[in-house]
DOFINU-373432 format. One record per residue (C-alpha): residue number from 0; residue in one letter; x, y, z. Coordinates in steps of 0.2 Angstrom, whole numbers. Last residue first. Layout:
<sites>
[NUM,A,[X,Y,Z]];
...
</sites>
This chain:
<sites>
[575,G,[-46,-11,-252]];
[574,R,[-40,-17,-235]];
[573,G,[-53,-9,-225]];
[572,A,[-51,3,-210]];
[571,E,[-55,18,-219]];
[570,P,[-44,32,-211]];
[569,P,[-47,35,-192]];
[568,G,[-59,48,-185]];
[567,G,[-61,66,-186]];
[566,T,[-50,79,-196]];
[565,R,[-44,83,-214]];
[564,R,[-41,101,-215]];
[563,A,[-52,110,-227]];
[562,A,[-46,117,-242]];
[561,T,[-39,132,-249]];
[560,D,[-47,142,-234]];
[559,G,[-32,148,-224]];
[558,A,[-26,162,-237]];
[557,G,[-45,169,-237]];
[556,R,[-58,165,-249]];
[555,A,[-70,178,-258]];
[554,P,[-87,173,-257]];
[553,A,[-95,166,-273]];
[552,R,[-105,179,-284]];
[551,L,[-90,185,-294]];
[550,A,[-83,168,-297]];
[549,K,[-101,163,-304]];
[548,V,[-101,179,-315]];
[547,V,[-84,175,-323]];
[546,I,[-89,156,-326]];
[545,E,[-105,162,-335]];
[544,R,[-95,175,-345]];
[543,V,[-84,161,-352]];
[542,E,[-99,151,-356]];
[541,G,[-106,164,-367]];
[540,R,[-100,181,-369]];
[539,K,[-84,191,-361]];
[538,A,[-80,209,-360]];
[537,E,[-92,215,-346]];
[536,A,[-89,199,-335]];
[535,A,[-70,201,-339]];
[534,E,[-70,219,-332]];
[533,R,[-79,213,-317]];
[532,L,[-67,200,-314]];
[531,I,[-52,211,-316]];
[530,A,[-60,224,-304]];
[529,I,[-62,210,-290]];
[528,A,[-43,206,-292]];
[527,E,[-38,223,-290]];
[526,P,[-50,226,-275]];
[525,T,[-41,211,-267]];
[524,G,[-50,193,-266]];
[523,L,[-34,184,-270]];
[522,R,[-43,167,-269]];
[521,R,[-56,174,-281]];
[520,L,[-42,180,-293]];
[519,G,[-34,162,-293]];
[518,A,[-50,153,-295]];
[517,C,[-56,165,-309]];
[516,A,[-39,163,-318]];
[515,C,[-40,144,-319]];
[514,A,[-58,144,-324]];
[513,T,[-54,157,-338]];
[512,D,[-39,147,-343]];
[511,D,[-49,131,-345]];
[510,L,[-62,140,-354]];
[509,E,[-51,148,-366]];
[508,K,[-42,132,-370]];
[507,A,[-59,124,-375]];
[506,Q,[-62,138,-386]];
[505,G,[-47,137,-396]];
[504,F,[-48,149,-410]];
[503,L,[-51,168,-410]];
[502,R,[-44,171,-393]];
[501,R,[-43,187,-384]];
[500,K,[-33,188,-368]];
[499,L,[-44,195,-354]];
[498,L,[-43,180,-341]];
[497,M,[-26,173,-344]];
[496,E,[-18,191,-345]];
[495,R,[-27,195,-329]];
[494,L,[-21,179,-321]];
[493,R,[-2,182,-327]];
[492,P,[-3,200,-320]];
[491,L,[-9,195,-302]];
[490,T,[4,180,-300]];
[489,Q,[19,190,-297]];
[488,A,[12,201,-284]];
[487,P,[1,187,-276]];
[486,A,[15,175,-273]];
[485,L,[10,162,-260]];
[484,A,[-9,165,-260]];
[483,A,[-12,168,-278]];
[482,L,[1,154,-282]];
[481,A,[-10,142,-271]];
[480,E,[-25,147,-281]];
[479,W,[-16,144,-297]];
[478,V,[-10,128,-291]];
[477,V,[-28,123,-286]];
[476,E,[-36,127,-302]];
[475,R,[-23,117,-312]];
[474,E,[-26,102,-302]];
[473,E,[-45,103,-305]];
[472,L,[-43,107,-323]];
[471,A,[-32,89,-325]];
[470,R,[-14,91,-331]];
[469,E,[-10,93,-349]];
[468,G,[-7,112,-347]];
[467,F,[6,107,-333]];
[466,A,[16,97,-345]];
[465,P,[20,112,-356]];
[464,T,[30,119,-342]];
[463,G,[27,137,-336]];
[462,V,[15,132,-323]];
[461,L,[29,122,-315]];
[460,A,[42,136,-312]];
[459,L,[28,147,-304]];
[458,L,[24,132,-294]];
[457,R,[42,128,-288]];
[456,E,[46,146,-284]];
[455,A,[30,147,-273]];
[454,A,[33,131,-264]];
[453,A,[50,137,-258]];
[452,R,[41,153,-252]];
[451,S,[29,142,-241]];
[450,G,[15,151,-234]];
[449,R,[10,136,-223]];
[448,R,[-8,136,-229]];
[447,A,[-2,137,-247]];
[446,L,[9,122,-244]];
[445,G,[-5,112,-238]];
[444,R,[-15,116,-253]];
[443,A,[-2,112,-266]];
[442,A,[2,95,-256]];
[441,A,[-16,90,-257]];
[440,I,[-17,94,-276]];
[439,R,[-1,84,-278]];
[438,L,[-8,70,-268]];
[437,S,[-25,69,-278]];
[436,P,[-15,68,-294]];
[435,A,[-5,53,-289]];
[434,E,[12,51,-296]];
[433,D,[20,63,-283]];
[432,G,[30,77,-290]];
[431,L,[21,90,-279]];
[430,F,[23,77,-265]];
[429,A,[42,81,-263]];
[428,L,[36,99,-258]];
[427,I,[27,91,-243]];
[426,V,[43,82,-237]];
[425,S,[52,99,-238]];
[424,E,[40,107,-228]];
[423,A,[40,94,-214]];
[422,A,[59,93,-211]];
[421,A,[58,105,-196]];
[420,D,[45,94,-187]];
[419,A,[29,104,-182]];
[418,T,[18,90,-188]];
[417,E,[0,93,-195]];
[416,E,[5,93,-213]];
[415,F,[19,80,-210]];
[414,Y,[6,67,-204]];
[413,L,[-7,72,-218]];
[412,L,[6,68,-232]];
[411,V,[11,51,-223]];
[410,E,[-7,46,-224]];
[409,K,[-8,51,-242]];
[408,R,[8,40,-244]];
[407,V,[-1,25,-236]];
[406,R,[-15,26,-248]];
[405,A,[-4,29,-263]];
[404,D,[4,12,-260]];
[403,R,[22,10,-267]];
[402,H,[29,19,-252]];
[401,G,[40,33,-257]];
[400,V,[36,44,-242]];
[399,C,[37,29,-231]];
[398,R,[55,33,-226]];
[397,R,[49,50,-219]];
[396,I,[38,40,-206]];
[395,A,[54,34,-198]];
[394,Q,[62,51,-197]];
[393,A,[46,59,-191]];
[392,T,[44,46,-177]];
[391,E,[56,54,-165]];
[390,P,[47,70,-164]];
[389,G,[33,62,-155]];
[388,G,[15,63,-159]];
[387,I,[0,51,-152]];
[386,R,[-12,54,-166]];
[385,R,[-1,56,-181]];
[384,L,[8,40,-174]];
[383,I,[-9,31,-174]];
[382,Y,[-13,37,-193]];
[381,V,[5,31,-197]];
[380,M,[1,14,-190]];
[379,N,[-15,13,-199]];
[378,R,[-7,16,-215]];
[377,V,[7,3,-212]];
[376,L,[-7,-10,-208]];
[375,Y,[-17,-6,-224]];
[374,W,[-1,-7,-234]];
[373,R,[3,-24,-228]];
[372,P,[23,-28,-231]];
[371,D,[26,-22,-213]];
[370,A,[40,-9,-212]];
[369,L,[30,3,-203]];
[368,F,[27,-10,-190]];
[367,P,[44,-8,-181]];
[366,L,[38,10,-177]];
[365,F,[23,7,-166]];
[364,L,[34,3,-150]];
[363,E,[43,19,-152]];
[362,P,[27,30,-151]];
[361,L,[26,27,-133]];
[360,G,[21,43,-125]];
[359,R,[3,41,-131]];
[358,G,[1,24,-136]];
[357,T,[-14,18,-126]];
[356,E,[-27,30,-133]];
[355,A,[-20,28,-151]];
[354,L,[-20,9,-147]];
[353,G,[-38,9,-142]];
[352,E,[-44,21,-157]];
[351,I,[-35,8,-169]];
[350,L,[-41,-8,-161]];
[349,V,[-60,-1,-162]];
[348,K,[-57,3,-181]];
[347,R,[-49,-14,-184]];
[346,A,[-64,-22,-175]];
[345,E,[-77,-13,-186]];
[344,K,[-68,-18,-202]];
[343,G,[-67,-36,-198]];
[342,P,[-52,-45,-207]];
[341,A,[-41,-47,-192]];
[340,D,[-23,-50,-196]];
[339,G,[-14,-33,-196]];
[338,L,[-24,-26,-181]];
[337,M,[-21,-43,-173]];
[336,R,[-1,-39,-174]];
[335,C,[-4,-21,-168]];
[334,F,[-14,-29,-154]];
[333,P,[1,-41,-150]];
[332,E,[13,-26,-150]];
[331,I,[3,-13,-140]];
[330,G,[-4,-25,-127]];
[329,H,[10,-23,-114]];
[328,R,[10,-4,-116]];
[327,G,[-7,-3,-107]];
[326,L,[-17,-19,-104]];
[325,A,[-32,-10,-98]];
[324,V,[-32,2,-113]];
[323,V,[-33,-12,-125]];
[322,L,[-47,-20,-115]];
[321,A,[-57,-3,-113]];
[320,R,[-57,-3,-133]];
[319,L,[-62,-21,-134]];
[318,Q,[-78,-19,-122]];
[317,G,[-89,-12,-135]];
[316,L,[-82,-23,-148]];
[315,D,[-90,-38,-140]];
[314,V,[-80,-53,-147]];
[313,G,[-86,-66,-158]];
[312,G,[-99,-57,-165]];
[311,D,[-95,-60,-183]];
[310,R,[-79,-70,-182]];
[309,S,[-62,-63,-186]];
[308,L,[-60,-56,-169]];
[307,L,[-62,-73,-161]];
[306,R,[-49,-79,-173]];
[305,T,[-38,-65,-167]];
[304,F,[-41,-70,-149]];
[303,G,[-35,-87,-152]];
[302,E,[-19,-82,-160]];
[301,T,[-15,-68,-147]];
[300,V,[-18,-81,-133]];
[299,A,[-7,-94,-141]];
[298,P,[8,-81,-144]];
[297,T,[6,-75,-124]];
[296,I,[-5,-60,-120]];
[295,V,[-7,-61,-101]];
[294,R,[11,-61,-97]];
[293,G,[14,-42,-99]];
[292,R,[0,-38,-87]];
[291,T,[10,-47,-73]];
[290,E,[25,-36,-76]];
[289,E,[15,-22,-68]];
[288,I,[12,-32,-52]];
[287,R,[30,-36,-51]];
[286,A,[35,-17,-54]];
[285,A,[23,-13,-40]];
[284,R,[31,-24,-28]];
[283,E,[48,-18,-32]];
[282,A,[43,0,-30]];
[281,P,[36,-2,-13]];
[280,V,[17,2,-13]];
[279,G,[15,17,-3]];
[278,P,[1,25,-13]];
[277,A,[-8,13,-24]];
[276,A,[-2,13,-42]];
[275,A,[2,-6,-43]];
[274,A,[-14,-10,-34]];
[273,A,[-24,0,-46]];
[272,V,[-17,-7,-62]];
[271,L,[-18,-24,-55]];
[270,V,[-37,-22,-51]];
[269,R,[-40,-14,-68]];
[268,L,[-32,-30,-76]];
[267,L,[-46,-40,-67]];
[266,A,[-60,-29,-73]];
[265,T,[-52,-29,-91]];
[264,T,[-52,-48,-90]];
[263,E,[-70,-49,-84]];
[262,A,[-76,-37,-98]];
[261,T,[-67,-46,-111]];
[260,R,[-74,-63,-109]];
[259,A,[-71,-69,-126]];
[258,T,[-67,-88,-121]];
[257,L,[-48,-86,-126]];
[256,L,[-49,-69,-117]];
[255,L,[-54,-77,-100]];
[254,D,[-41,-90,-103]];
[253,G,[-28,-76,-105]];
[252,C,[-34,-67,-90]];
[251,L,[-35,-83,-79]];
[250,H,[-17,-87,-83]];
[249,A,[-10,-69,-78]];
[248,V,[-21,-70,-62]];
[247,I,[-15,-87,-57]];
[246,D,[3,-81,-59]];
[245,L,[0,-66,-49]];
[244,F,[-7,-77,-35]];
[243,E,[8,-88,-35]];
[242,G,[20,-72,-36]];
[241,L,[12,-65,-20]];
[240,V,[13,-82,-11]];
[239,A,[32,-83,-14]];
[238,P,[35,-64,-11]];
[237,D,[27,-67,7]];
[236,Q,[20,-50,13]];
[235,E,[2,-51,7]];
[234,A,[-8,-36,12]];
[233,V,[-11,-25,-2]];
[232,L,[-10,-38,-16]];
[231,I,[-20,-51,-6]];
[230,A,[-34,-39,-3]];
[229,Q,[-35,-34,-22]];
[228,L,[-34,-52,-27]];
[227,I,[-49,-56,-15]];
[226,R,[-59,-42,-21]];
[225,G,[-56,-47,-40]];
[224,M,[-60,-65,-36]];
[223,D,[-76,-61,-28]];
[222,E,[-80,-51,-43]];
[221,L,[-75,-66,-54]];
[220,P,[-87,-77,-44]];
[219,T,[-102,-65,-48]];
[218,R,[-110,-53,-37]];
[217,E,[-129,-50,-39]];
[216,E,[-133,-61,-23]];
[215,E,[-122,-50,-13]];
[214,A,[-130,-34,-18]];
[213,A,[-147,-42,-14]];
[212,V,[-140,-47,4]];
[211,L,[-133,-29,6]];
[210,A,[-150,-22,2]];
[209,R,[-159,-34,14]];
[208,L,[-148,-31,28]];
[207,A,[-150,-12,26]];
[206,A,[-169,-13,26]];
[205,L,[-167,-25,40]];
[204,E,[-157,-13,51]];
[203,E,[-169,1,47]];
[202,E,[-184,-8,52]];
[201,G,[-175,-14,68]];
[200,L,[-168,-31,70]];
[199,S,[-172,-46,81]];
[198,F,[-162,-59,88]];
[197,I,[-162,-79,86]];
[196,Q,[-176,-81,74]];
[195,Q,[-176,-98,66]];
[194,A,[-189,-105,78]];
[193,P,[-201,-89,75]];
[192,P,[-202,-79,90]];
[191,L,[-213,-83,105]];
[190,P,[-227,-72,107]];
[189,A,[-226,-62,124]];
[188,A,[-239,-64,137]];
[187,P,[-238,-52,151]];
[186,P,[-230,-61,166]];
[185,P,[-242,-71,177]];
[184,P,[-244,-65,195]];
[183,A,[-236,-78,207]];
[182,A,[-245,-92,214]];
[181,A,[-241,-104,199]];
[180,L,[-223,-99,200]];
[179,T,[-222,-103,219]];
[178,A,[-231,-119,215]];
[177,A,[-218,-123,201]];
[176,Y,[-203,-119,213]];
[175,R,[-211,-131,226]];
[174,R,[-214,-145,213]];
[173,I,[-195,-143,207]];
[172,A,[-189,-144,224]];
[171,G,[-198,-160,228]];
[170,A,[-193,-168,211]];
[169,Q,[-174,-165,213]];
[168,A,[-169,-182,220]];
[167,A,[-180,-192,209]];
[166,P,[-173,-185,193]];
[165,P,[-183,-172,183]];
[164,P,[-194,-177,168]];
[163,A,[-189,-166,154]];
[162,A,[-196,-148,154]];
[161,V,[-204,-142,137]];
[160,A,[-222,-141,144]];
[159,K,[-217,-135,161]];
[158,I,[-206,-121,155]];
[157,G,[-219,-116,142]];
[156,E,[-232,-115,156]];
[155,A,[-220,-105,166]];
[154,S,[-218,-93,152]];
[153,A,[-203,-91,142]];
[152,P,[-190,-76,141]];
[151,P,[-183,-70,125]];
[150,L,[-167,-78,120]];
[149,E,[-151,-68,125]];
[148,A,[-138,-67,111]];
[147,L,[-124,-80,114]];
[146,T,[-107,-79,123]];
[145,Y,[-91,-87,117]];
[144,A,[-76,-97,124]];
[143,I,[-61,-105,116]];
[142,H,[-49,-113,127]];
[141,P,[-59,-129,130]];
[140,L,[-64,-132,112]];
[139,E,[-76,-147,112]];
[138,A,[-79,-148,93]];
[137,S,[-98,-149,96]];
[136,W,[-100,-133,106]];
[135,L,[-91,-124,91]];
[134,R,[-102,-134,78]];
[133,T,[-118,-128,89]];
[132,A,[-112,-109,90]];
[131,I,[-108,-109,71]];
[130,D,[-125,-115,66]];
[129,D,[-130,-133,63]];
[128,E,[-141,-137,47]];
[127,D,[-128,-148,39]];
[126,A,[-115,-149,25]];
[125,E,[-114,-133,15]];
[124,Q,[-129,-124,21]];
[123,S,[-120,-120,39]];
[122,S,[-107,-111,29]];
[121,R,[-89,-116,34]];
[120,G,[-76,-103,37]];
[119,V,[-80,-101,56]];
[118,V,[-80,-119,59]];
[117,E,[-64,-123,49]];
[116,I,[-55,-109,56]];
[115,L,[-60,-113,74]];
[114,A,[-55,-131,72]];
[113,R,[-38,-126,67]];
[112,L,[-36,-116,82]];
[111,E,[-43,-129,94]];
[110,R,[-30,-142,86]];
[109,P,[-16,-130,87]];
[108,E,[-20,-130,107]];
[107,V,[-26,-115,117]];
[106,G,[-16,-113,133]];
[105,E,[-21,-95,136]];
[104,E,[-39,-91,132]];
[103,I,[-47,-86,115]];
[102,T,[-62,-77,119]];
[101,L,[-77,-73,107]];
[100,S,[-92,-62,109]];
[99,R,[-110,-59,103]];
[98,I,[-112,-76,94]];
[97,G,[-130,-77,88]];
[96,D,[-129,-86,71]];
[95,A,[-129,-69,62]];
[94,Y,[-116,-63,73]];
[93,M,[-104,-77,69]];
[92,R,[-106,-75,50]];
[91,F,[-107,-57,51]];
[90,A,[-90,-57,60]];
[89,I,[-82,-68,48]];
[88,N,[-86,-56,33]];
[87,E,[-83,-65,16]];
[86,R,[-100,-66,10]];
[85,L,[-105,-51,19]];
[84,E,[-94,-40,10]];
[83,P,[-95,-23,19]];
[82,S,[-79,-28,29]];
[81,T,[-74,-25,47]];
[80,Y,[-59,-30,59]];
[79,I,[-51,-20,72]];
[78,T,[-64,-9,78]];
[77,A,[-59,-1,95]];
[76,G,[-69,-5,111]];
[75,N,[-56,-14,120]];
[74,C,[-56,-26,105]];
[73,L,[-70,-25,92]];
[72,L,[-75,-37,77]];
[71,S,[-87,-29,64]];
[70,Q,[-102,-32,53]];
[69,H,[-116,-38,64]];
[68,T,[-107,-33,79]];
[67,L,[-96,-44,89]];
[66,E,[-84,-42,104]];
[65,L,[-68,-50,105]];
[64,E,[-56,-55,121]];
[63,L,[-40,-62,118]];
[62,A,[-34,-69,134]];
[61,G,[-16,-64,140]];
[60,Y,[-8,-47,133]];
[59,K,[10,-53,128]];
[58,G,[10,-72,128]];
[57,L,[-8,-73,122]];
[56,H,[-4,-61,108]];
[55,E,[12,-69,102]];
[54,D,[3,-86,103]];
[53,V,[-12,-80,92]];
[52,R,[-1,-72,79]];
[51,R,[9,-88,78]];
[50,R,[-7,-100,76]];
[49,F,[-13,-87,62]];
[48,E,[4,-88,53]];
[47,E,[4,-107,54]];
[46,F,[-14,-108,47]];
[45,F,[-9,-99,32]];
[44,R,[6,-109,29]];
[43,E,[-4,-125,31]];
[42,H,[-15,-122,17]];
[41,L,[-2,-112,6]];
[40,P,[6,-130,6]];
[39,N,[-9,-138,-3]];
[38,N,[-14,-155,4]];
[37,P,[-30,-147,13]];
[36,L,[-36,-141,-4]];
[35,Y,[-35,-122,-8]];
[34,M,[-48,-107,-10]];
[33,T,[-58,-109,6]];
[32,F,[-44,-114,18]];
[31,G,[-35,-99,10]];
[30,R,[-49,-88,13]];
[29,D,[-51,-92,30]];
[28,A,[-32,-92,34]];
[27,K,[-33,-74,28]];
[26,A,[-48,-70,38]];
[25,L,[-39,-78,53]];
[24,S,[-23,-69,49]];
[23,Q,[-32,-52,50]];
[22,V,[-40,-57,66]];
[21,V,[-23,-61,74]];
[20,L,[-16,-44,67]];
[19,G,[-30,-35,74]];
[18,A,[-29,-42,91]];
[17,S,[-10,-35,91]];
[16,A,[-17,-18,87]];
[15,A,[-30,-19,99]];
[14,E,[-18,-24,113]];
[13,A,[-7,-9,108]];
[12,K,[-22,3,109]];
[11,D,[-27,-4,126]];
[10,A,[-10,-1,131]];
[9,L,[-10,17,125]];
[8,R,[-25,20,134]];
[7,D,[-19,13,150]];
[6,D,[-3,23,150]];
[5,A,[-14,40,147]];
[4,G,[-25,35,161]];
[3,T,[-10,33,172]];
[2,D,[-2,50,168]];
[1,T,[15,49,176]];
[0,M,[19,61,190]];
</sites>
């Protein structure tokens, strides 16, 4: 025995699903009629889809009967359409004008369907004061029926006041009816509603409606564009139509950037990102949506936006980083070019941070800029690559070790101090012979932290050369500190000799040797080193003794404390 009830429920669900397709095509045609001129091919395409859906439903299920609530359309009790956006909600428009149900009957003509779209899609304030119900009645649509909300009952006096003079044939009947009404007990008086009130709402409904209206009033046209775009990206099945919309979005984003409207551009780009990553989106469609972001930053947009960045206040820097991230990999090359051309220091800092966030996993896109002739751009590229990592970048950055500008070489040194690349130690060793003293000092400290045996041999050989004595005192102190960390057994006797050796002449030399020996011994921090400092404090006098006493009072420094590692924000973004 078959379950008749179950069969009926399945039939109702199938009919509701078909009705949902009809209403979806009606909403789509409504948007299309609003956005496009009547001579646009999309205008006719949307209408034909709606007509086809209606014909299919009527041919299979008969008349299409829809019930309305203030936000939804229902078929067989099931919600087939709803939208919280009142401005776009066709159910709300009809409900607000008093319509409670709508029926499309078999035999409906294309003229009637086109009129239905135009009536439902046109606001009553656009051209006249008629509501949707009035316009439907005026359009003379024999196959489209609707019911209205019931009006409150009027009194007998009210009926007599508004009634037109009756034809003569009906006068007697009407007089008898009026007499009967007059003899009947009068109904309780009820105030007439205001002229514009068609139905009443409860307090909660009114509060919810006011909140929705307030939210609608705060929306901008671009927010509407974003919602329309999102709906089209999800529902549009025609590749040609989808392509046209994506072209519109790409051009719109570029135009918005040229007018410095970065927040609006970012919002539209995020719609594209969300649509491409939505569950169930076919790979081909996701690729088309993703490719749209790559067509936003054209050469003309790059040039114009760079000029805006060059002006004080030309671009909202608070929105710039979000824009860079929203463009993703497609913005790396153009924004790197802007980074080299924009003179504003603060703008460059924001670009650097945005590119570092966006470029994770994409270091290869930055490598071509390491050959740029502008030192500040090369330095910023090295800094970004420090942030995003990637073993494939080390070889490219190694070619910058001999860069003519010391500021670039400094960033290269920092990169190899932080990387786990196998060649890092050899690169840092090379900096011991750099022409810039500050880089030689940084290299010695970095090698000490690494515990480099090769560095110990190089530094022991270095301190034995005459040229070492001509270097600045700070550098010599750092070298002895590094040796104390790397080769304590070999260094301790030499430090003792430097500190306790008696000199009859050469006070300046004695002061320098004392400072270097104290730096190394303090770095060692062993009981033997402390004993040597105490012995020197008892034996020495004057300035030499003051240096030794100061070393004794200072806390011992461990092997990892030669110098604080550089951390924090980007390098100074200026060009000088």
